[in-house]
GUKE-134052 format. One record per residue (C-alpha): residue number from 1; residue in one letter; x, y, z. Coordinates in steps of 0.2 Angstrom, whole numbers, plus 5000, padded with zeros to 4 digits. Layout:
<sites>
SITE  num  residu     X     Y     Z
SITE  NUM       A     X     Y     Z
...
</sites>
This chain:
<sites>
SITE  num  residu     X     Y     Z
SITE    1       M  5281  4823  5301
SITE    2       A  5283  4835  5285
SITE    3       S  5298  4833  5274
SITE    4       I  5304  4839  5257
SITE    5       E  5313  4830  5244
SITE    6       P  5318  4842  5230
SITE    7       I  5324  4837  5213
SITE    8       Q  5343  4839  5212
SITE    9       I  5347  4849  5196
SITE   10       N  5360  4840  5186
SITE   11       P  5369  4852  5174
SITE   12       D  5375  4837  5163
SITE   13       M  5357  4833  5159
SITE   14       Q  5350  4851  5159
SITE   15       I  5340  4855  5143
SITE   16       K  5344  4871  5134
SITE   17       V  5335  4877  5118
SITE   18       L  5343  4894  5116
SITE   19       S  5361  4898  5111
SITE   20       D  5370  4913  5119
SITE   21       D  5367  4922  5103
SITE   22       E  5348  4919  5104
SITE   23       L  5347  4924  5122
SITE   24       G  5356  4940  5117
SITE   25       K  5343  4944  5103
SITE   26       L  5328  4941  5115
SITE   27       H  5336  4953  5127
SITE   28       C  5339  4966  5114
SITE   29       A  5321  4965  5108
SITE   30       T  5315  4966  5126
SITE   31       Q  5325  4982  5128
SITE   32       T  5318  4990  5112
SITE   33       V  5300  4986  5118
SITE   34       L  5304  4994  5135
SITE   35       E  5313  5009  5128
SITE   36       E  5301  5013  5113
SITE   37       T  5284  5005  5117
SITE   38       G  5284  5005  5136
SITE   39       V  5272  4997  5148
SITE   40       R  5257  5005  5157
SITE   41       F  5258  5007  5176
SITE   42       P  5241  5014  5182
SITE   43       S  5248  5018  5199
SITE   44       Q  5253  5035  5205
SITE   45       K  5265  5027  5217
SITE   46       A  5273  5017  5203
SITE   47       L  5274  5031  5191
SITE   48       T  5282  5042  5204
SITE   49       V  5295  5029  5208
SITE   50       F  5300  5028  5189
SITE   51       A  5300  5047  5186
SITE   52       D  5311  5050  5201
SITE   53       A  5323  5037  5194
SITE   54       G  5324  5045  5177
SITE   55       A  5312  5034  5167
SITE   56       D  5302  5042  5153
SITE   57       V  5285  5044  5162
SITE   58       D  5269  5050  5154
SITE   59       F  5257  5053  5169
SITE   60       T  5242  5055  5157
SITE   61       S  5243  5039  5148
SITE   62       Q  5252  5031  5162
SITE   63       I  5265  5023  5150
SITE   64       V  5283  5021  5157
SITE   65       K  5297  5019  5145
SITE   66       I  5313  5012  5153
SITE   67       P  5331  5016  5147
SITE   68       S  5342  5001  5145
SITE   69       D  5355  5007  5158
SITE   70       L  5341  5011  5171
SITE   71       L  5334  4993  5168
SITE   72       M  5350  4984  5170
SITE   73       T  5356  4994  5185
SITE   74       A  5339  4990  5194
SITE   75       L  5340  4972  5189
SITE   76       S  5358  4970  5196
SITE   77       K  5351  4974  5213
SITE   78       A  5339  4959  5214
SITE   79       P  5346  4945  5224
SITE   80       E  5352  4930  5214
SITE   81       S  5347  4918  5228
SITE   82       I  5333  4919  5240
SITE   83       R  5325  4909  5254
SITE   84       L  5307  4904  5256
SITE   85       G  5304  4900  5274
SITE   86       S  5293  4887  5282
SITE   87       R  5283  4891  5297
SITE   88       G  5293  4879  5307
SITE   89       D  5308  4867  5305
SITE   90       E  5322  4876  5294
SITE   91       S  5324  4859  5285
SITE   92       L  5308  4864  5276
SITE   93       D  5315  4880  5270
SITE   94       L  5317  4882  5251
SITE   95       V  5334  4889  5246
SITE   96       L  5333  4896  5228
SITE   97       D  5351  4896  5222
SITE   98       G  5350  4886  5206
SITE   99       N  5354  4869  5213
SITE  100       H  5337  4862  5216
SITE  101       T  5319  4862  5209
SITE  102       Y  5305  4863  5222
SITE  103       C  5288  4857  5216
SITE  104       G  5272  4864  5223
SITE  105       T  5253  4863  5221
SITE  106       G  5243  4873  5208
SITE  107       G  5230  4886  5212
SITE  108       T  5218  4894  5214
SITE  109       G  5203  4884  5207
SITE  110       T  5185  4887  5209
SITE  111       V  5177  4870  5208
SITE  112       T  5180  4854  5218
SITE  113       L  5176  4836  5214
SITE  114       D  5170  4831  5232
SITE  115       P  5181  4816  5238
SITE  116       D  5167  4808  5247
SITE  117       T  5152  4810  5235
SITE  118       G  5161  4812  5219
SITE  119       Q  5150  4827  5215
SITE  120       E  5156  4843  5208
SITE  121       R  5153  4858  5219
SITE  122       P  5160  4876  5222
SITE  123       S  5176  4875  5232
SITE  124       T  5177  4879  5251
SITE  125       K  5189  4884  5265
SITE  126       A  5188  4866  5270
SITE  127       D  5195  4860  5253
SITE  128       T  5209  4873  5255
SITE  129       A  5213  4866  5272
SITE  130       M  5211  4847  5266
SITE  131       M  5224  4849  5252
SITE  132       A  5236  4859  5263
SITE  133       R  5236  4843  5274
SITE  134       V  5240  4832  5259
SITE  135       A  5253  4843  5253
SITE  136       D  5261  4844  5270
SITE  137       F  5263  4825  5270
SITE  138       L  5270  4823  5252
SITE  139       P  5289  4825  5252
SITE  140       S  5289  4830  5233
SITE  141       I  5278  4845  5237
SITE  142       G  5290  4859  5243
SITE  143       F  5277  4873  5245
SITE  144       Y  5258  4876  5245
SITE  145       W  5249  4887  5233
SITE  146       P  5231  4886  5240
SITE  147       M  5223  4874  5227
SITE  148       V  5206  4881  5228
SITE  149       A  5197  4898  5233
SITE  150       P  5186  4897  5248
SITE  151       Q  5170  4903  5240
SITE  152       D  5161  4901  5256
SITE  153       N  5168  4917  5262
SITE  154       P  5166  4935  5256
SITE  155       P  5177  4939  5241
SITE  156       E  5186  4953  5249
SITE  157       L  5191  4942  5263
SITE  158       L  5194  4926  5253
SITE  159       P  5214  4928  5252
SITE  160       L  5214  4929  5271
SITE  161       H  5204  4914  5274
SITE  162       E  5215  4905  5261
SITE  163       M  5230  4909  5271
SITE  164       E  5223  4905  5288
SITE  165       A  5218  4888  5281
SITE  166       S  5235  4885  5273
SITE  167       F  5245  4890  5288
SITE  168       L  5235  4880  5300
SITE  169       N  5237  4864  5290
SITE  170       T  5255  4864  5283
SITE  171       E  5272  4869  5289
SITE  172       K  5278  4872  5272
SITE  173       H  5280  4888  5263
SITE  174       V  5264  4896  5257
SITE  175       L  5262  4905  5241
SITE  176       T  5247  4917  5238
SITE  177       A  5241  4924  5221
SITE  178       S  5225  4931  5228
SITE  179       C  5231  4947  5237
SITE  180       I  5228  4959  5223
SITE  181       S  5223  4975  5233
SITE  182       E  5232  4986  5246
SITE  183       F  5219  4980  5259
SITE  184       S  5222  4961  5257
SITE  185       A  5241  4964  5255
SITE  186       Q  5243  4973  5272
SITE  187       A  5233  4960  5281
SITE  188       A  5243  4946  5273
SITE  189       V  5259  4955  5279
SITE  190       E  5252  4955  5297
SITE  191       M  5248  4937  5295
SITE  192       A  5265  4932  5289
SITE  193       R  5273  4942  5303
SITE  194       A  5262  4933  5316
SITE  195       V  5267  4916  5309
SITE  196       A  5285  4921  5308
SITE  197       G  5285  4928  5326
SITE  198       S  5294  4945  5322
SITE  199       T  5298  4956  5308
SITE  200       E  5316  4951  5307
SITE  201       Q  5311  4932  5307
SITE  202       M  5298  4936  5293
SITE  203       Q  5312  4944  5282
SITE  204       S  5325  4931  5285
SITE  205       R  5314  4916  5283
SITE  206       P  5298  4923  5275
SITE  207       P  5284  4910  5277
SITE  208       L  5273  4918  5264
SITE  209       S  5277  4924  5246
SITE  210       A  5266  4932  5233
SITE  211       I  5262  4931  5215
SITE  212       I  5255  4947  5206
SITE  213       S  5250  4946  5188
SITE  214       P  5253  4959  5174
SITE  215       I  5240  4960  5161
SITE  216       S  5246  4956  5144
SITE  217       P  5250  4965  5133
SITE  218       L  5261  4977  5142
SITE  219       N  5248  4982  5155
SITE  220       N  5246  4981  5174
SITE  221       D  5232  4982  5187
SITE  222       A  5233  4997  5198
SITE  223       E  5228  4989  5215
SITE  224       A  5239  4974  5211
SITE  225       L  5254  4985  5209
SITE  226       D  5251  4994  5225
SITE  227       A  5249  4977  5234
SITE  228       A  5266  4972  5226
SITE  229       L  5274  4987  5233
SITE  230       I  5267  4983  5251
SITE  231       F  5274  4965  5249
SITE  232       A  5291  4971  5244
SITE  233       E  5292  4984  5257
SITE  234       A  5289  4971  5270
SITE  235       G  5303  4960  5263
SITE  236       L  5291  4946  5257
SITE  237       P  5296  4938  5240
SITE  238       I  5286  4942  5225
SITE  239       G  5285  4936  5207
SITE  240       F  5276  4944  5193
SITE  241       A  5268  4930  5184
SITE  242       T  5263  4936  5167
SITE  243       M  5253  4924  5155
SITE  244       P  5252  4930  5137
SITE  245       V  5241  4919  5126
SITE  246       M  5250  4916  5109
SITE  247       G  5238  4922  5096
SITE  248       S  5227  4933  5107
SITE  249       T  5236  4943  5121
SITE  250       G  5253  4938  5114
SITE  251       P  5260  4936  5096
SITE  252       A  5257  4920  5087
SITE  253       S  5275  4915  5089
SITE  254       I  5285  4908  5104
SITE  255       A  5300  4921  5102
SITE  256       G  5288  4936  5101
SITE  257       T  5278  4930  5116
SITE  258       L  5294  4927  5126
SITE  259       V  5299  4945  5122
SITE  260       L  5282  4952  5127
SITE  261       G  5282  4942  5143
SITE  262       N  5300  4946  5147
SITE  263       A  5296  4965  5145
SITE  264       E  5281  4964  5157
SITE  265       I  5291  4954  5171
SITE  266       L  5307  4965  5169
SITE  267       S  5298  4981  5170
SITE  268       A  5289  4976  5186
SITE  269       V  5305  4969  5194
SITE  270       C  5313  4986  5189
SITE  271       L  5299  4995  5198
SITE  272       I  5302  4984  5214
SITE  273       Q  5321  4986  5214
SITE  274       L  5320  5005  5211
SITE  275       A  5308  5007  5226
SITE  276       Y  5316  4994  5237
SITE  277       P  5333  4989  5231
SITE  278       G  5337  4971  5236
SITE  279       A  5319  4965  5238
SITE  280       P  5317  4946  5234
SITE  281       V  5309  4943  5217
SITE  282       T  5306  4928  5206
SITE  283       Y  5303  4926  5187
SITE  284       P  5287  4917  5183
SITE  285       L  5283  4918  5164
SITE  286       F  5269  4907  5159
SITE  287       S  5259  4905  5143
SITE  288       G  5245  4896  5133
SITE  289       V  5240  4895  5115
SITE  290       M  5223  4902  5108
SITE  291       N  5212  4888  5101
SITE  292       P  5208  4896  5084
SITE  293       L  5192  4887  5084
SITE  294       T  5185  4893  5100
SITE  295       G  5196  4907  5106
SITE  296       D  5199  4898  5122
SITE  297       C  5216  4897  5131
SITE  298       V  5224  4880  5129
SITE  299       V  5239  4876  5141
SITE  300       S  5243  4858  5135
SITE  301       T  5251  4859  5118
SITE  302       R  5267  4855  5110
SITE  303       N  5272  4873  5110
SITE  304       Q  5274  4873  5129
SITE  305       Y  5290  4863  5129
SITE  306       P  5301  4874  5120
SITE  307       F  5292  4889  5128
SITE  308       Y  5296  4884  5146
SITE  309       A  5313  4878  5142
SITE  310       A  5317  4896  5135
SITE  311       T  5309  4904  5150
SITE  312       T  5320  4895  5162
SITE  313       Q  5335  4900  5152
SITE  314       L  5329  4918  5150
SITE  315       G  5325  4920  5169
SITE  316       H  5342  4913  5174
SITE  317       F  5350  4925  5161
SITE  318       Y  5345  4939  5172
SITE  319       N  5351  4929  5188
SITE  320       L  5333  4928  5194
SITE  321       P  5326  4912  5202
SITE  322       V  5314  4905  5189
SITE  323       M  5296  4898  5192
SITE  324       S  5290  4887  5178
SITE  325       S  5274  4877  5175
SITE  326       F  5267  4859  5175
SITE  327       G  5251  4850  5171
SITE  328       G  5235  4859  5173
SITE  329       S  5227  4849  5159
SITE  330       D  5214  4857  5148
SITE  331       L  5203  4841  5151
SITE  332       R  5191  4837  5166
SITE  333       D  5195  4819  5169
SITE  334       P  5212  4814  5177
SITE  335       A  5210  4796  5171
SITE  336       R  5211  4801  5152
SITE  337       W  5226  4794  5143
SITE  338       E  5230  4812  5136
SITE  339       V  5232  4819  5154
SITE  340       G  5244  4805  5159
SITE  341       K  5254  4808  5143
SITE  342       E  5255  4827  5145
SITE  343       D  5259  4827  5163
SITE  344       A  5273  4814  5162
SITE  345       V  5281  4822  5147
SITE  346       D  5279  4840  5155
SITE  347       A  5286  4834  5171
SITE  348       F  5302  4826  5164
SITE  349       Y  5305  4840  5151
SITE  350       I  5302  4854  5163
SITE  351       C  5312  4847  5177
SITE  352       A  5327  4844  5165
SITE  353       M  5327  4862  5162
SITE  354       G  5332  4866  5180
SITE  355       P  5319  4879  5186
SITE  356       D  5319  4884  5204
SITE  357       L  5301  4882  5207
SITE  358       L  5288  4871  5199
SITE  359       P  5270  4874  5205
SITE  360       C  5254  4868  5197
SITE  361       L  5253  4850  5203
SITE  362       G  5236  4843  5206
SITE  363       M  5225  4854  5195
SITE  364       M  5213  4851  5180
SITE  365       E  5204  4861  5167
SITE  366       T  5217  4875  5165
SITE  367       Y  5220  4875  5184
SITE  368       T  5202  4879  5188
SITE  369       R  5196  4861  5194
SITE  370       L  5202  4851  5209
SITE  371       H  5201  4832  5209
SITE  372       P  5209  4829  5226
SITE  373       E  5217  4812  5220
SITE  374       K  5225  4821  5205
SITE  375       L  5238  4828  5217
SITE  376       I  5243  4810  5222
SITE  377       M  5244  4805  5204
SITE  378       D  5255  4820  5200
SITE  379       N  5266  4816  5215
SITE  380       D  5269  4799  5208
SITE  381       I  5275  4807  5191
SITE  382       V  5287  4818  5200
SITE  383       Q  5294  4804  5210
SITE  384       S  5297  4795  5194
SITE  385       V  5306  4810  5187
SITE  386       Q  5317  4811  5203
SITE  387       S  5322  4794  5199
SITE  388       M  5326  4798  5181
SITE  389       L  5337  4813  5185
SITE  390       N  5346  4806  5200
SITE  391       N  5363  4799  5198
SITE  392       I  5366  4780  5201
SITE  393       P  5375  4777  5217
SITE  394       V  5391  4768  5212
SITE  395       T  5400  4762  5228
SITE  396       T  5409  4747  5234
SITE  397       E  5393  4742  5243
SITE  398       T  5382  4744  5228
SITE  399       L  5393  4736  5216
SITE  400       N  5391  4720  5226
SITE  401       V  5406  4711  5218
SITE  402       E  5409  4700  5234
SITE  403       E  5391  4695  5235
SITE  404       I  5391  4691  5216
SITE  405       H  5406  4680  5219
SITE  406       I  5398  4671  5233
SITE  407       V  5382  4667  5223
SITE  408       G  5392  4662  5208
SITE  409       P  5385  4655  5192
SITE  410       G  5367  4648  5193
SITE  411       G  5364  4654  5210
SITE  412       H  5351  4667  5216
SITE  413       F  5351  4682  5227
SITE  414       L  5334  4679  5236
SITE  415       D  5341  4676  5253
SITE  416       T  5358  4686  5253
SITE  417       A  5361  4699  5267
SITE  418       Y  5361  4713  5254
SITE  419       T  5344  4709  5246
SITE  420       L  5336  4706  5263
SITE  421       K  5343  4723  5269
SITE  422       N  5339  4734  5253
SITE  423       M  5324  4725  5244
SITE  424       R  5311  4736  5252
SITE  425       D  5320  4752  5247
SITE  426       L  5323  4745  5229
SITE  427       W  5304  4741  5227
SITE  428       N  5296  4758  5227
SITE  429       P  5282  4756  5215
SITE  430       G  5270  4770  5219
SITE  431       I  5252  4770  5215
SITE  432       C  5254  4761  5198
SITE  433       H  5259  4745  5206
SITE  434       E  5249  4744  5222
SITE  435       W  5247  4725  5224
SITE  436       I  5229  4719  5228
SITE  437       A  5232  4703  5239
SITE  438       G  5221  4688  5234
SITE  439       E  5216  4696  5217
SITE  440       G  5232  4693  5208
SITE  441       G  5235  4710  5200
SITE  442       F  5238  4728  5203
SITE  443       S  5225  4741  5208
SITE  444       D  5218  4754  5196
SITE  445       P  5230  4769  5199
SITE  446       R  5215  4781  5202
SITE  447       N  5208  4769  5215
SITE  448       A  5225  4768  5223
SITE  449       A  5227  4787  5223
SITE  450       R  5210  4789  5232
SITE  451       K  5215  4776  5245
SITE  452       K  5231  4785  5248
SITE  453       L  5222  4802  5249
SITE  454       K  5210  4794  5262
SITE  455       R  5225  4787  5272
SITE  456       I  5234  4804  5273
SITE  457       L  5218  4813  5278
SITE  458       T  5215  4800  5292
SITE  459       D  5233  4797  5298
SITE  460       H  5243  4813  5295
SITE  461       E  5242  4827  5308
SITE  462       P  5252  4842  5303
SITE  463       E  5263  4851  5316
SITE  464       Q  5251  4862  5325
SITE  465       L  5253  4881  5324
SITE  466       D  5256  4889  5340
SITE  467       A  5239  4893  5349
SITE  468       T  5244  4912  5351
SITE  469       C  5248  4913  5333
SITE  470       Q  5231  4905  5329
SITE  471       K  5222  4918  5339
SITE  472       A  5232  4931  5330
SITE  473       L  5227  4925  5313
SITE  474       K  5208  4925  5318
SITE  475       H  5210  4942  5326
SITE  476       I  5218  4949  5309
SITE  477       I  5203  4942  5299
SITE  478       K  5190  4949  5312
SITE  479       N  5198  4966  5311
SITE  480       A  5198  4965  5292
SITE  481       E  5179  4961  5293
SITE  482       K  5176  4976  5303
SITE  483       A  5186  4987  5291
SITE  484       L  5175  4981  5277
</sites>
């Protein structure tokens, strides 16, 4: 049975890198960019929404300049707390209210290292389904971002096959970043409604949310904007995940890149709130650094720590649920020392910031390459972070004063009632301390991860989606095929 164990946000341990004065400076700089430089919105619908609301719109250049009062009025309409529903049990719903961090998988890669052969190959729909089953089993995973693109399907239908494979294989909330056209967005809304059972249920407990990506610097994709408006009209949560790369598509400074990304997200959120006041939105601001030797984007650098700490504070400054980032190493082999170091430091530092959503578990090579066992390894890191951030239970029972008195000086606790009752819970070693009987040592963590992966795929059966709903999803895809 699926379950979710989020990370409890502990305000006493929360990391903050920006003072109130510095947050104010970032906000003022963002307002200046939006008022004086503007953002390009190449969508007639979007331009009309802004113009009707009183923004400065140039329909020829498609540049929108947003007055500060209009921006802040629009942002005030965005809900501070939103619910991301599961397709089943309400205990699997994610309530984004600033009290928990929910981790999720990374997506959407194009290459899979086959778990049976160890050979690299293009990703398939079966891979999407396989990893959804694994995510369904792991309690540290709160939502499923399809980890790979099913490239054994036509590109135009790829998002729909992603969602079908996901909904069939996990009860947990599904996040899509592949619906970047009106065509796919409309079909996605139909699928979400079929899974939820009704429009009302879809809006109160949305089983699907979407990520749309602006194009840095200060630009948007026309079809993606129209897709975003379709999701917002349907009441499905949406986040505008911008990713300016410091030194190329963003300034070569953390503060400047924060201003740029903030302007891109807030202008898009403004659009959504002007068109559909109260529509649920999230704040996902990602970044990387240009490698000056190659021009490539690098996501695992020391600059990421202050950047993501600042994005969490910045998004919460506007009372928006924040999505941060984790892992996605630039390397190809999860067994490398650098990968473990980066992921472990990333996980603790980012979770200590207190974002609402933390996707990106399980991916390699800048989120393009799937090693299936990597999700098990990242799950182990997250469980360690949960232990770090949890309060120590201090009760009459756990203090064990009476038992200590009975054992006394020079005794032992091997056969006490409390030890016999609690030792199995206390010994929670994960894949790093899987004991190999008869060999006198611990298993290699990667081998332990592979074994656990195989056990999950063999033993875990996700709660089945209703047969009528399964037929409805296939019918939606068939209709989409005919339309194409």
